[in-house]
C-alpha positions as a printed Julia matrix, in Angstrom:
395×3 Matrix{Float64}:
  -6.76    7.26  -31.22
  -8.26    6.47  -27.68
  -6.46    7.94  -24.1
  -5.34    4.6   -23.02
  -3.48    3.64  -26.88
  -1.44    6.77  -26.97
  -1.3     8.83  -24.0
  -0.02    8.82  -20.26
  -1.94   10.66  -18.38
  -4.8     8.87  -17.44
  -3.87    5.71  -18.52
  -1.51    3.02  -17.48
   1.2     5.59  -15.64
  -1.03    8.02  -14.3
  -1.2     7.97  -10.41
  -4.75    7.12   -9.09
  -6.01   10.79   -7.14
  -6.42    8.69   -4.02
  -2.46    9.28   -3.16
  -2.98   12.96   -3.28
  -0.56   13.36   -5.54
  -0.99   15.26   -8.95
  -1.08   13.55  -12.16
   1.83   12.61  -13.61
   3.08   12.05  -17.05
   5.42    9.0   -18.2
   9.0    10.82  -18.4
   8.19   13.39  -15.63
   8.39   13.06  -12.34
   8.16   15.15   -9.06
   8.48   19.19  -10.14
  12.26   19.74   -9.53
  13.13   16.84  -11.82
   9.99   17.7   -14.3
  11.17   21.28  -14.99
  14.99   20.58  -15.3
  13.67   17.55  -17.61
  11.95   19.99  -19.69
  14.73   22.42  -19.98
  16.59   19.41  -20.99
  13.99   18.99  -24.06
  14.2    22.6   -25.24
  17.93   22.09  -25.6
  17.24   20.07  -27.67
  15.88   23.03  -30.38
  20.05   24.18  -30.46
  20.28   21.57  -33.13
  17.73   23.67  -35.29
  18.7    26.81  -34.96
  21.3    26.02  -36.82
  19.57   24.87  -40.08
  16.75   27.66  -39.6
  20.03   30.31  -39.92
  20.96   28.54  -42.96
  17.85   28.39  -44.05
  17.22   32.09  -43.45
  20.72   32.86  -45.31
  21.0    30.48  -48.03
  19.8    32.05  -51.54
  16.87   30.7   -53.48
  13.88   31.03  -54.96
  11.54   33.36  -52.64
   8.62   31.33  -52.35
  11.04   28.24  -51.46
  13.18   29.77  -49.18
  10.02   31.67  -47.25
   8.31   28.05  -47.55
  11.83   26.32  -45.96
  11.97   28.87  -43.19
   8.19   29.1   -41.98
   8.63   25.34  -41.95
  11.29   25.4   -39.68
   9.53   27.66  -37.79
   6.51   25.72  -38.12
   8.38   22.47  -36.69
  10.08   24.81  -33.86
   6.62   26.29  -32.41
   5.14   23.09  -32.87
   7.54   20.72  -30.87
   7.29   22.99  -27.64
   3.71   23.05  -27.74
   3.96   19.14  -27.57
   6.12   19.71  -24.75
   4.63   21.76  -23.53
   1.19   20.07  -23.21
   1.03   16.4   -23.5
   1.47   15.65  -20.09
  -2.06   17.47  -19.25
  -5.14   15.16  -18.97
  -7.1    16.66  -20.8
  -4.92   16.75  -24.27
  -5.67   13.22  -25.63
  -7.53   15.09  -28.83
  -4.58   18.03  -29.43
  -1.72   15.72  -29.41
  -2.01   12.84  -32.13
  -2.58   15.89  -34.17
   0.16   17.99  -33.44
   2.13   14.87  -33.8
   0.94   14.39  -37.09
   1.86   17.43  -37.89
   5.29   17.11  -36.97
   6.01   14.41  -38.53
   4.81   16.14  -42.14
   6.91   18.77  -41.84
   9.32   16.92  -41.14
   8.96   14.42  -44.28
   8.73   18.04  -46.58
  11.33   19.73  -45.03
  13.49   16.49  -45.66
  12.35   15.58  -49.2
  12.83   19.23  -50.02
  16.7    19.22  -48.78
  17.35   16.06  -47.56
  21.27   17.25  -46.22
  20.21   19.94  -44.05
  16.47   18.69  -42.62
  16.76   14.46  -42.07
  17.9    14.82  -38.14
  14.34   16.73  -37.93
  12.76   12.67  -38.22
  15.49   12.34  -34.66
  12.67   15.04  -32.57
   9.38   12.74  -34.22
  10.83    9.63  -32.76
  11.17   10.94  -29.89
   7.32   12.42  -29.02
   6.93    9.38  -30.68
   8.37    7.58  -27.75
   7.37   10.1   -25.45
   3.48   10.12  -25.9
   2.47    6.98  -27.45
   2.21    4.29  -24.47
   1.22    0.94  -25.99
   2.09    2.15  -30.12
   5.33    3.89  -29.13
   7.56    1.13  -30.43
   5.5     1.31  -33.58
   5.9     4.74  -33.96
  10.01    5.19  -33.42
   9.99    2.63  -36.38
   8.03    4.41  -38.56
   9.56    8.52  -38.07
  12.85    5.89  -38.35
  11.78    4.11  -41.59
  10.53    8.1   -42.84
  13.73    9.58  -41.72
  15.36    7.14  -44.48
  13.02    7.21  -47.28
  12.77   11.15  -46.9
  16.75   11.6   -46.51
  16.75    9.62  -49.49
  14.29   11.88  -51.51
  15.7    14.23  -50.74
  18.96   13.44  -52.51
  21.3    12.69  -49.32
  23.95   10.68  -49.3
  24.29    7.28  -48.46
  26.29    7.79  -45.05
  23.97   11.55  -43.74
  20.72    8.41  -44.79
  22.71    6.46  -42.22
  22.72    8.85  -39.78
  19.74    9.9   -39.84
  18.09    6.41  -39.26
  20.51    5.72  -36.47
  19.63    9.23  -34.84
  16.66    8.88  -34.63
  16.13    4.87  -33.96
  18.42    5.6   -31.04
  17.13    8.32  -29.53
  13.42    7.08  -30.13
  14.74    3.98  -28.53
  16.56    6.18  -25.85
  13.09    7.25  -25.34
  10.68    4.28  -24.91
  13.21    3.02  -22.29
  13.26    6.01  -20.31
   9.2     5.53  -20.36
   9.31    2.54  -19.26
  11.84    3.07  -16.75
   9.19    6.09  -15.72
   6.02    4.05  -15.45
   7.82    1.01  -13.61
   9.18    4.03  -11.1
   5.4     5.28  -10.33
   4.63    1.24  -10.6
   6.87    0.87   -6.99
   6.27    3.91   -5.8
   2.56    2.94   -5.29
   3.74   -0.17   -4.44
   5.16    1.14   -1.76
   2.94    3.17   -1.09
   0.29    0.56   -0.81
   2.67   -1.31    1.39
   2.34    1.84    3.74
  -0.98    2.25    3.86
  -1.11   -1.66    4.91
   1.28   -1.6     7.2
  -0.56    1.39    9.04
  -3.98   -0.27    8.84
  -2.29   -3.14   10.8
  -0.63   -1.61   13.4
  -3.96    0.24   14.41
  -6.05   -3.01   13.92
  -3.37   -4.97   16.6
  -3.33   -1.81   18.82
  -7.16   -1.48   18.51
  -6.93   -5.49   19.56
  -4.81   -4.97   22.35
  -6.93   -2.25   23.94
  -9.74   -4.53   23.37
  -8.42   -7.37   25.16
  -6.46   -5.09   28.08
  -9.27   -2.7    29.0
 -12.13   -5.32   28.27
 -10.66   -8.02   30.68
  -9.57   -5.32   32.9
 -12.47   -3.04   33.72
 -14.93   -5.82   33.82
 -12.97   -6.99   36.93
 -12.98   -3.54   37.99
 -16.95   -3.24   37.6
 -17.5    -6.68   39.91
 -15.18   -5.59   42.62
 -17.05   -1.76   43.03
 -20.03   -3.73   42.9
 -18.84   -5.84   45.62
 -18.15   -3.33   47.41
 -21.25   -1.3    47.29
 -22.7    -4.49   48.4
 -20.59   -4.88   51.13
 -19.72   -1.5    53.09
 -23.43   -1.01   54.57
 -22.37   -3.85   56.69
 -19.02   -5.3    56.39
 -16.96   -1.91   55.52
 -13.89   -3.48   56.65
 -14.05   -6.37   54.03
 -15.16   -2.91   51.61
 -12.39   -1.18   51.82
 -10.32   -4.06   50.92
 -12.3    -4.78   47.95
 -11.98   -1.02   47.78
  -8.05   -1.63   47.54
  -8.26   -4.75   45.44
 -10.02   -2.52   42.65
  -7.43    0.43   42.99
  -4.57   -2.28   42.61
  -6.37   -3.57   39.6
  -7.1    -0.1    38.03
  -3.45    0.63   38.9
  -2.08   -2.71   36.73
  -4.92   -2.04   33.73
  -2.96    1.73   33.83
   0.22   -0.02   33.42
  -0.64   -2.7    30.74
  -2.22    0.39   28.8
   0.77    2.09   28.82
   2.99   -1.0    27.7
   0.55   -1.35   25.28
   0.57    1.65   23.69
   5.16    1.61   23.56
   4.23   -1.83   22.11
   6.02   -3.55   24.85
   3.01   -5.22   26.04
   4.16   -9.51   26.15
   1.25  -11.19   28.78
   2.29  -14.43   30.71
   0.8   -17.14   31.33
   1.21  -17.31   35.03
   0.1   -13.61   35.37
  -2.9   -14.18   33.36
  -4.04  -16.94   35.36
  -3.89  -15.53   38.37
  -5.97  -12.89   37.36
  -8.75  -15.2    35.54
  -9.09  -16.53   39.26
  -8.88  -13.16   41.28
 -11.64  -11.63   38.85
 -13.49  -15.05   38.31
 -13.63  -15.39   42.11
 -15.12  -11.84   42.06
 -17.72  -12.5    40.25
 -18.99  -15.35   42.39
 -17.63  -17.32   40.0
 -15.46  -20.79   41.37
 -12.1   -21.23   39.42
 -10.44  -24.55   38.92
  -7.13  -23.83   37.41
  -4.63  -26.67   36.12
  -1.14  -26.32   34.39
   1.12  -28.66   33.49
   4.71  -27.61   34.26
   6.68  -26.62   31.88
   8.63  -24.17   30.07
   6.62  -22.46   26.05
   8.67  -20.37   24.12
   7.94  -16.24   24.4
   5.25  -16.55   21.3
   4.02  -20.02   22.49
   2.92  -18.71   25.83
   1.78  -15.32   24.68
  -0.94  -16.31   22.37
  -2.17  -18.8    25.19
  -2.17  -16.1    27.67
  -4.27  -13.9    25.4
  -6.55  -17.04   25.34
  -6.44  -17.51   29.43
  -7.71  -13.21   29.24
 -10.25  -13.87   26.17
 -11.65  -17.4    27.91
 -12.21  -15.44   31.6
 -13.62  -11.99   30.35
 -16.55  -13.9    28.43
 -17.13  -16.22   31.22
 -17.34  -13.13   32.75
 -19.69  -11.32   30.96
 -21.89  -13.51   29.35
 -21.73  -17.59   30.82
 -23.9   -16.81   33.71
 -22.61  -19.55   34.76
 -21.1   -21.04   38.26
 -17.98  -22.71   37.84
 -15.15  -22.29   35.33
 -12.29  -24.52   34.58
  -9.51  -23.68   33.44
  -6.45  -26.04   31.48
  -2.98  -25.7    29.98
  -1.69  -28.39   28.94
   1.2   -29.52   26.49
   2.68  -32.65   24.39
   5.6   -32.68   22.22
   4.22  -30.88   19.38
   2.07  -28.46   20.64
   0.61  -26.24   23.64
  -3.43  -25.9    24.37
  -5.76  -23.54   26.57
  -9.53  -25.15   27.59
 -11.63  -22.72   29.5
 -14.83  -24.78   30.21
 -17.99  -22.93   31.85
 -21.38  -24.22   33.42
 -23.46  -21.08   31.92
 -26.06  -20.52   29.59
 -23.78  -22.5    26.25
 -23.33  -21.53   23.06
 -26.62  -20.03   22.08
 -26.79  -17.61   24.83
 -23.27  -16.29   24.45
 -23.91  -15.56   20.93
 -26.94  -13.89   21.66
 -25.48  -11.82   24.02
 -22.4   -11.02   22.11
 -20.12  -13.72   23.04
 -17.67  -14.25   20.91
 -17.57  -10.54   18.7
 -14.46   -8.79   18.59
 -12.54  -10.24   21.38
 -12.28  -14.19   19.47
 -12.07  -12.14   16.46
  -8.62  -10.25   17.73
  -7.8   -13.74   19.19
  -8.11  -15.5    16.04
  -5.69  -12.65   14.46
  -3.11  -13.13   17.23
  -3.35  -17.11   16.41
  -2.79  -16.99   12.8
   0.64  -15.52   13.31
   1.59  -18.49   15.41
  -0.04  -21.64   13.44
  -2.87  -21.72   16.36
  -6.22  -22.46   15.75
  -9.45  -21.86   17.98
 -12.67  -23.48   18.76
 -15.52  -22.17   20.25
 -18.83  -23.17   21.56
 -21.06  -25.62   23.21
 -19.2   -28.08   25.93
 -19.25  -31.47   25.94
 -21.85  -31.5    29.1
 -23.91  -27.82   28.43
 -21.86  -24.54   29.07
 -19.52  -23.3    27.24
 -16.4   -24.56   25.48
 -13.31  -22.09   24.48
 -10.47  -24.67   23.38
  -6.96  -22.72   21.65
  -3.9   -24.8    20.34
  -0.64  -23.4    19.65
   2.34  -25.62   17.91
   5.23  -25.91   19.45
   8.28  -24.21   16.97
  10.5   -27.46   15.99
  14.15  -26.78   16.16
């Protein structure tokens, strides 16, 4: 039969190689447990030793005696080979043959003496439940039926027949349950690993977004301050000194923000970002008009609007070529909004210059976390308009 039908290795219960784990079977998990359970499987062989000893000591025809001993030894050897090889990836062709030979030997020995060998179908049912993925239940049922028929043909009493049938069915179904539990545990392990991977990826994206927003704004201001100080230095050194001092303050502030972002505690304030935007726009030679309606906002809402102010001001400074910029913060009974409007080159030029790349994508991700929405494009009178609306949480 095909690998997908019979065997765990390479089938449903296989751990993908992408996880870095070695292939594992349906029953055995990590290596310590695998050794313990493999040892437990061999302990079952003790139940074969007593009838095998009886077969050796029993008197009868020489041919029958030799065949019985040879059959018992062959059964034990094939059972050991099956237990040792079923976990290997390339055992899909040999396992069905070993299983069929195991069932054949159990049938022959049981028919020859149903009183002594009917319990061998317990091993057969256990192996069927272990190695068969989709046909496991059918295999257990088949081994149980053979246990009843073969032991009855071998002359076993009614009580013995019922005992062999019950033993094969009980152990086989127990192995099926354990195999199914192993599959579920493997699925849960893979799901947990996937969740952990997604959490790491999301945290990396959040950290990259924070660094982009923090450093993009601060480095733009630093570059403008340095350029302005260079122009003022020959003719107005006193003002140049002030700009250099301001540049140092901005650089130290950026360093502090990066440290806070790395620590995971960075939460910008709306007033702070509005003041920073006014200063940065002024340093860039852009006249800034800031309007904010009074009111107190929740931390999550204020943080989203503060990031919008920072992103909007950074884009105006970098890409617009504007002379005037208007920042408006408003709120209603249901939501709060930020609008950044300039008289610069407009949406087409902004898109051509890279406006709306990683910055707006990161801002959109932040807004999605609080149910906000973002609009960006040409303003009503030209220029560029960025509008962010965040719903206010209700009690």
